[in-house]
N, C-alpha and C positions, 0 to 999 in steps of 0.2 A: 553448436558452440568453438568461436577462436580459439588460439592458445598463445600467439603470440603477440600481441595489442600490449603496451608497454601502460603499466599503472597509470589511470590520472590521480594527479594530484586533488590533496582531500582537506576539509576542516577539522581542527583537532580539540578534540573536547575533552580534557583527560578527567571524569569526574566516577569511575565505577570501579568497585571494590577487585582485589587480586580476584584472578583464577579459583577455582575450587580445584582444580588438578593441574599444579605448575609442571610446568616442560609437556603439554600435553592438551593441547586444543579439542576438547569433546564436543560432534555438532551432528544438531538434528538436523538433515536436509525434510521438508517439506511443497510436492510438486506433487499434479496430480499425473503428469507425463511420467509413465514409468522409462522412457526415454533422458529425461531429464537426469531423473535419478540416479541412472547405472549412469551417466555423463559424470556427475559429482562427485557419488560414490570413487567412480574407480582414476581421478582426478586428486582427492583427499586422501585416499588409500596409498599414493605414490611423494607422499608430504611423511617426513619421518616424525613432524612435530603435532599430528592431526589425525585423530581418529573419530568414524562415526557413530555413533550410539544409538543411533533411533533412525528410522525414516518416517512417512506419514503421508497420505494420497489422498486427502485432503483439510480443512481449517481444523477441524472439530478431533481429526486425530494429532495432530499439530498439538494443539492445547494437551491433549490428553498422553501424547507423547514426552512431553514438555514436563510434565505433572512426573509422569513416573521415571526419568530419569532425570532429569537437572541438569542440559547441555551446559556448556560454557558460550555456544553459540549456537544461534537456530537461522537457519536461508531459510526462509516464507516465502511461498511463491503469491504475487498479489490473488490472479484470479484460481480459487478453486472452489468447487462444491460442498455442501452444507454449510459450509461457511468461509468469509472469504480470505485474504492474511491480512485483511486490518481489525478485521473484529480477529481472530486469533489471535493477534500483538495485541489487544484489548485485553482480551482476556486472562492472557501469559500474564500480560504487567500488571496485571488484577493480584494475581497471587504472589508473583515475583517482580514490585517492581525494581528489582537491580537487573532484572533479566537483558542479554545482548541478542536482540532478535534487530535482523537481516530480510531488510523487503528486496528481493531479488525475485525478476521481471521481464515483461517485453514491453511492458507500458509505460510511458512516462507522463500521461498529463498532470500536468503542475495538479489539481486539484487532489489528486493519487496521492503524489508526492508531500503535498501539505496534510492530507488526514493520516498517511502511514506516519510522518514525524510528530504530529503533534499524538498520536495514538501509541508512542513511543520506542519507533523504532531508532534504532543508533547506526545505522545503514541503508542504503540506495542504489542499489547495482543493477543494471542491465544483463540478461543473458546476451545479447550478443557482446559486447563489449569482451566476451570474450573470459576461457577458466583463469588465466593470466591473474585481470583484473580481479573476478571473485577470488580466488583465492587471498591477495592479495588488501585485500576488504576483509578477511576473516580475522589477517592475522592484527590488522590496524583498529576494528572493532575488538578484539580479543586483548589486545595492549593498553585500552580502555577509549580505544578513540570515536571517532561518530568518521561515517566516509559517505560524503554527498561529494559527488565527482562536478566540476566546473560547472558542464550542461543543466544537472540537477539542479543543481544551487541557483542558474537563472534561471530556470521555469520557478521554481521554489518565490523568487526575489517579486517572479511578474504576479503570481499570487497573492503573496502577502501586500499585493495592492491590489485587487480585489474588494469590491465588497461585498461583503457576509449576507446572504439569502437566509433569511430566520428557516425555522423546519416546514413550518408553512409552506412557507414560499417553496420551497422544496419539493414540499408535496406536488403543491401547486404546478409547478413546472414541470415534475416528471407524466405531470396527468398530461397536460399540457401536447405533453412529447406522445401521447399515445391518439391524438386527434379528437379527444375531449371535448364538448363546449363547456363554456360555462356553466350552464345548467346540471348534467353531468357530473361535473365536479365537484359543485355544492352537494345535489346528494351522497354520491362516493364521501364524501370529509365530512359530510353533516353540517355544513354551512351552508348561508342564503347567495344565490348568485350575486347577491347587491354583493356581498366580503367577497365573494370570487375574484369578481371587477376589481375590486380596491384590491389585492392580494396579485393581481395580475398588474396591475400599473406599475404598482412596486418593486416585484419581479423585473420587468422592460425595463425603468430604470438605472435599476443597477444594476444588469446587463448590458445598457449604454443601447439598447439597440428598439427598435419603432413598431416590432410587430412579433408575432410567434413564431412565425419562421428561423425569423432569424435570433430570439431565445433559442429554438433549438439546437438550430447550428450553434451560436454561442457556448452552450452547455457542452454539447455533444464533445467540441470542442478544446473545455478546460477539465472534461471529464465529470459535470457535474449530472449526465447524466448519460446512461448507455443503453443503446438503443437494441441489442438482446436479451434486456430484461430491464420490465416495469412492475412498481407494486408502489401502490401508494393508499395502503391501506395504513 
């Protein structure tokens, strides 16, 4: 991660309560890559007003560590084993609605940005933006602001214009991405082949494409489908 880039301007929303430990920002780092965790810990330890209180290797540990330590700020990787970052954010927010949670990731599909912020994340920062940017995000969110850099905000604005797919349409879309036929999808989801055809038609209309290959391409671009994991159950 770079350390010299100037922090980008961010949107500001002051609606959070005061920190539990005034004068010291306590931080949880959740990332499945040891090198990333070590780099962040080293950077935080050089800041006089910040302190690492816990680290986690997956989303499930992130939730457990949050409950145990109640940090002021949690930096949570988007893609982790056992439970991804968005699921971790949702789980933490169910327990602590005012939790200050930041998604820290190398990914920036507009669907993932949208889902993370909908789940309750107060910031979204890219690892490649550098340590200076990450630390600036921590300070901003600790102050009660949100942190949405311009590029992320632009992607979010585009996502808000997209038509929503229903949960069933998303299931069908993800099954289509695996190469399943309408008959196979119907058997998997316990619905008729005719119903599958209706969902496919609506899905294509909402994605503004004419066929299955176009739907898969658009879905991957938007972040609706990840080619490295499929689950339509």
